[in-house]
PALUMNU-52272 format. One record per atom (N, C-alpha, C, O): x, y, z. Coordinates in steps of 0.1 Angstrom, whole numbers, plus 5000, padded with zeros to 4 digits. Layout:
XYZ...
This chain:
500749875002500149994999501250104998502450094998500350234997501050384994500750445010499650455014501550475015501150505029501850675031502950695026501150775039501250855039501750875057500950835065503050945061503351035075503351155071503851215061502351195085502151335086503051415097503251535096503451315108503951425115505651305122505951185120506051395130507251385131507451255139507351275151507851115136507850985142509550945147510451015144509750825153510850765152511050745135510350725125512750755139512950675123513050595118513250585105513050495128512450345125510950315115510950235106510450365117508750365113508850355098507950295091510050405092509850405073510450275072509850185065511450245076512550095072511449975079511449865074510649995087509649895091508549895080508449775077508049945075506850025069507649895053507249775049508649985048509149905037509249775039508849695030509849725050510249585048508749475045508549355043507949585047506649495048506049485030505249405025506849605024506549615011505749705008505249704997505549775015504549915015505450045012506550055019505050145003505650254997505150365005504050395008506550435011506150505025506450685020507650725017505450765021506250895022506150975036505151005042507350995040507251035051507651205052508751245048506451315057506451445055506051535066505151625067506851505074506651515091506151695090505551745099506551775077506951895075505451925068505352045070504351885062503451895055502551975066502351955078501952055058500552095064499552085063499452025053498152115069496752075066496752065050496651955044496852215044496852255030497452145021496952135010498252075024499151995018498851865018499051785009498451825031497551685033496551715027496051615022495851815024494751815017494951775001494451674996495551844994496351824980496451664982495351604982497251614984497651474981497351354988497851244987496451404994495951225000494551164994493751085000494451234979493851124975494451014970493750904968495951014967496850964963497350784973498150694970496550794984497150714995495650625003494550655006496850485003495650385010495750395025494850365033497150465030497250415046497450555051497950605041497350635060497750755069498250765081497450705089498950795087499450765097499850915107500251015101499550925122499451045126499551015137499350915144500351175139499951195162499051285163497951245166499351415162498151525165498151635160497651725167498651665147499351775138497851835137497551945141497051755132495751845128494651735130494951625132493151785128492451695135491951635120492051675109491251475127491551415112489751405111489251305116488951495105487651515104487151495092487951475083485751495089484851485079485751555064486251495055485851665065486751765058487851665051487951635040488651645061490151575055489551425048489651405036489151365053488351245049487851235037487851125030487551295035486251345023487451345010487251294999488751405014489851414999490551265002491651264997490151135010490751045006490350885006490350785013489950924990488950814985489450644986488750544985490750654988491550514991491550455001491450335004491550545007492250525023491550415032490450425037492350305034492150175039492150215055491150185062493250275060493950295073494250405074494550495066494350405090494150565098494950485112494250445122496650495111496850455121497450585130497950685125497150565145497450675154498750645162498750535167499850735165501250675167501150745184501950825189499950685191499850715206498650665208498050585202498350735219496850655227495550725225494550655223495450855226494350945223493350925211494250895202492550925205491450945198490751035197489951025188490651135202489951245204489951375191489351475192490651345184490951405174491251355162492051385154490151275163489651155151487951175152487251155162487451205139486351195135485551015132485450975121485150935144485350835151484450755141484650665134483150835143481850825135482050815118481550725111482650905114482850935100483750795095483250715087484750795101486050675097484850495096484750415087484150505107483150375106482350355096482050245091481650515091480850515083481550455070480950385062482750485069483250455057483950395055484850425047483750245063484650155069486450175066487250115059486550235071488350295071489150255089489450315099489350125083490050095098491150195108491950275103490950175122491750295133492550175135492150055136493650225136494550135144495350265157495550385154495750205171496350335176497450245187497050125188498350275194499450235201499550275210500550335214498250225217498150285234499150155243499450175255499550045235500749925245501850035245502250065256502350095234503450145229504150225239505350225240503550275245503350375259502950355269503150425279502450275269501750215286502750205296502550225308503950165290504950125306505750295303506850285309505650395299506250545300505350575306505850655315504550575307503350645312502950555323501950605328503350475328502950435345504150445349504350405360505450505343506150535352506350655354506550695365506350705347506150885351505250905359505451005366503750825361502950925370503250855383502750895393504050735384504550655397506050785397506450815408506250795392507750905397507051065401507351125411506151095393505351205398504851235413505051325421504051095413503351095428504951065437505151155446505750975436506951015443507751165450508351205460507351205439507751305437507251425446507851495454505951415444504851495455505151425465505251505475505351305469505151245485506451325488506351345500507551375483509151315490509651465488510851495489508751565483509351715481510451755471510851865469510951645466512051605459512651745451513851765452511951835445512051905438512452065446513252145442511452075459511752145468512952135475513452235479513352025478514651975485515852045478516652125482515551985466516651985457517352135454518552175454516152225452516352315449516752405462517552495459516552405477516952425489518552425491519352505493518652245487520252245493520852295483521952345487520752315471521552375462521752535468522952565468521052605472520552705481521352735491521652855495521652595497522552625509521652595523522052615534520552545521519452525530519052375529518552305520519552335546519552215548518152235557518352295568517152195556516052195560515252055560514452025552515751965570515151775571512951795576511851755572513451845584511451925589510751955580509751895578511252065570510752085562510052005548509052025541510851925547511051825536510751695540510951605532510251675553509851555557508351465547507151495548509151375539508151285532506851235534506751265546505751175532504851095534505250965526505950965516504450835532505250695522503350675520502350705526503750595503502750545497502350425504501250375501503450355515502750255518501950255525502150335534500350155527499550205538498350285527497150285531498550345517497650465512497150335500497650235495495650385501494650335486495150425474495450545477495250375462494950455451493850365441493750245437493250515440492050455431492650535415493050645412492450415407492650415395491150425388490150345390491250555376490250555371490050535357490250635350489650395350490250405338491250245339492350255345490750125332491850065339492249955320492249835317492550035314493050045301494449955301494849865309494849985292496549995290497550115297498650085296497350215304497850295307497450295324498250325333496450265326495950235342496350135347496550135360496450005339496849845346498349815344498949715350499049905337500249935337500949995350501949955356500350095352500150195362500050135378500850165387499050045378498549935390499949805389500549785400500349755380501349665387502549775388503349745397502949885382504349945393504049945403504949925410502449975414502449985421502649885436502949905447502149775426502249615436503349615446502749595457504849645448505849655454505549785466506449785475504549875466504449965475503749945490503850015500503149825488502249815495500849895497500249925507500549915485499050005486497849895484498049775480496549965488495449875482495049945472495050075474494649915458494449925444493249915442492949795442492350005439490850035436491150065425491950155421490149955416490650015396489050025392488349925393488450165386486950105382487550185367488450275364486550105360487050085346485250095343484750015351484250155334482450155332482450085323481350035322483550025311483049945298483849835307483249725307484749835314485649695316484949585330484649645340484749485329484849405342485349275343485249215332485849195353486449055357488049085353488749005347488549235358489749205356490349225372491349295375489749175379490049205395491449105393491849045382492149085408493249005406493848995419493549105425494748905428495348955440495749105442495849155453496149175428497049305435495649425434495449515442494849385421493649525420492249435427492149315429491049545430490349525435489549605427489549725429488449525415487549585407486649655413485749585418486449775415485549905422484749965413484849965400483850015422482550095415483650225418484650225425483150305411483750525414483150535429483750625434482250465437481850545446482650495456483050565465483050325455484150335463485450395468485950415479485850405454487050505455486650625459487150655469485750725454485350825467485150815480485250915488484950715483485250665496486250655503486250695515487250585494488650525501489650585497490650565505489850655488491050675480491950785482491650905480493350735488494350845492494750935482495051045483494750835469495350925457494550805447494350685448494250955433493350905425494150945413494551055411494250825403495150845390494150825376493550735371494250925373493150885358493750855344494650915338493150765341494150715327492850635315492750515311492050775314490850765302491050875292491650975291490250805284490250905269489451025267488351035272489951085262488951235261487551205255487751195243486151205260484951135250484251305257484551405263482951245249482151365258481651355268481051455273481651205276481751195290482651185295482351165307483751195293484851205305485651395301486651445306484851455292485151605292484751655302483651625305485651745311485151755328484551685334483551725341484851585334483751465344484451535357483451565364485751585362485451605371485551715376486451785377484351745381483651895381484251865394484651765399483952015401483452035416482351965424482551975436481151895418480751825426480951695425480151625431481751625418482351515420483551535425483851415429484551595428485451625442484851625451485251535459483551715455483451745464482751555473482551535485482451475465482251325472482951285472482751175478484551285468485451235480485451235494485651345499485351145501485251095516486751205523486851275533487851185513489251225525489551325511489051335499490651405519491251505508492551395501492951305508492851425491493651285485494651355470494251465466495651315465496351355456495751315441495451195439495651385431495251375420496451365410497251455411496651285402497551245389496251225375495251155372496951295370496451345353497651315340498051405333497851255340498751165326497551135315498051075306496451155314495451115305495451265293496251295284494251315298493851435291493551575301492851555311493951685298493851775307492551835305492151915314491551795291489951855298489251755302488051735299490051675311488751575321488751695332487551705337489351755335489251865348489652035344490552075337488752125350489352245345490652315353490752255364491252375351491952445358491452515372491652475384490752625367489852655377489352565389489352615400489052455386488252355393489852295401489952295414490852255394491952225402492252325414492552285426492252445409492652555418491852565430492152575441490352575424489252545436489452425452489452445464489652305443489852185449491452195461491752135472492152285454493752295461493352365473493552315485492752495470492252615480491552545491491952565503490652465486489752445500490252285505489452205509491352265503491952135507491252015503491851915508490251985497489851885486491151805483491351715491492051835472493251825467494451875476494451995479495451765480496251755489497351805479498351855484497251795467498551795458497851755443496851695441498751805432498051745417499251665409500351695413499351585401500651575394499951565381499251465376500451695375499751725356500951715349502051785351500751605340501151615328500451645314500951615303499351705314498451745308497551855313497051855325497351945306496152085311495552065304495551995294494452145310492752205297493152255287492452225277494552335284494652435274496252385274496852425284497052315266498352315267499152435257500352445255498252505252499052585241498752705251497752755255500452735256500252855270500152955264499253025267500752985254501153125243499453165239499353275235498253075240497253105236496253155243495253215238496553125259495853125269495153275265495753365258493653265272493253385279493353435290493853385301492853565287493253625299493153575312494153565320491653525315491153405322492153305327492653295338492053255317492853115316494353155324494753105335495253245316496153275322496553295334497653295339494853345340495153405355495153245361496253215366494153155360494353025368495652935365496352865372495752955350497552875353498352935361498952865369498553055361499453125370499253105384500253095392497953095389497453055401498152885405498652845416497952825395498352715398499752645395500052525396500352745392501952745389502652765400503752725402501452865411502352935424502552845430503452855438501752725431501352615442502052545445502252475435502752505456504052405458503852275458504652185457502252265460502252085459501052105445499852085447501752135432501252135421502652105414503452205414503051975407503651935400503851915381503851795377504151995372503952015360504951905351506151915353504551835344504951815333504651845318503551885318505151845307504651895292503851805284504151835272503151725284502551605279503451485272503151435261504651445282505651385277505751235288506751175291504451205293504251085302504750995292505950985292504150925282504350825273505050895258504650905246506250955265506950985250508750965257509751025253508750885264509850825262510750765248510250725237512050785253513250735240512550575235512650545223511850475244511750355241510450365237510250305226509450415242508050445234508450495226507550455219508950565220509250655206509150515192508550495182510350455202510450355189509150195194508650125184509050165201507950075207506750145203506050035202506050225200505150285191504850255178503750205174505950285172506050175158505950045156504949995150506649985160506649845162505149805164504649705158504649875172503149775178502049835163501249765158502449995159501250025145501449935140500549855138503049905136503149825121502549665123501949595114502949625135502149465134500549505135499749445128500249575142498449585140498149605122497449525116498649675118498649715100498749555097497749495095499949505095500249385091499149285097498849185091498549315108497849175109496449205104495749105104495849315099494649295095495149315079494149315071496149335074496149355057497049275052497249285040497749165060498649095055498348995042498948995032497248935047496548855037495548945023494948885014
């Protein structure tokens, strides 16, 4: 098949596909106008998140047999139109689940043990042991919201820490084992000391974590979000941190990630978050390790071949 790649990817993607006999055009510099101009010639399209894969674009692809997303999220894709046109969809959540799990755990331990604060203080000659006394993860209850590739990988990383793991997934059942208790969301609200979010962005999960939902938690808790920023508003985070419902937040994603394009009110909300010492940020890199960059390609090619090898 003739395949167009429109985003920057690990260089292994082209030889992996060519070894299977495909003709590959690797054009990470192409813009949306350019994509629209050439897409009619391709049977496969591989993307990250450069441009919305919407009806306007897909109508210019009469030969398209598959769309492959180098990552996990599908919120930038018109899934209904893909299904209507019989275009297969592949994505590579398996390729970066380990990276996400390790990143989430690292952020949590950083919050619990004041790593950033103590590092900066010692560099300035401040030796404050009491002010940097940590909190142990052992004995805590960790709630996992969404138990797919990312949620289950995070649970696996927690096994050696002596925690109780409660996992909720609206669309899965029968996944409990000796380490993980299949749980209702209400049970997580009752018991969680930590909540880690691992769901895709959908109409149902967009801004799901409202002030009303957070008020339903019985304890103050730590929030980890390595999923999608739009599951919770920045204003909601600030409110919950201010009133003590949240003890802290580890945020790899934000409601709005193009920080230079924030509105005045969004800027104020972000600045309020950034002044809080119990908030930890990273720039949407949880799934973006050196290893996952390559593994995503391997997963995608295997899925493409699994469907089209015959």
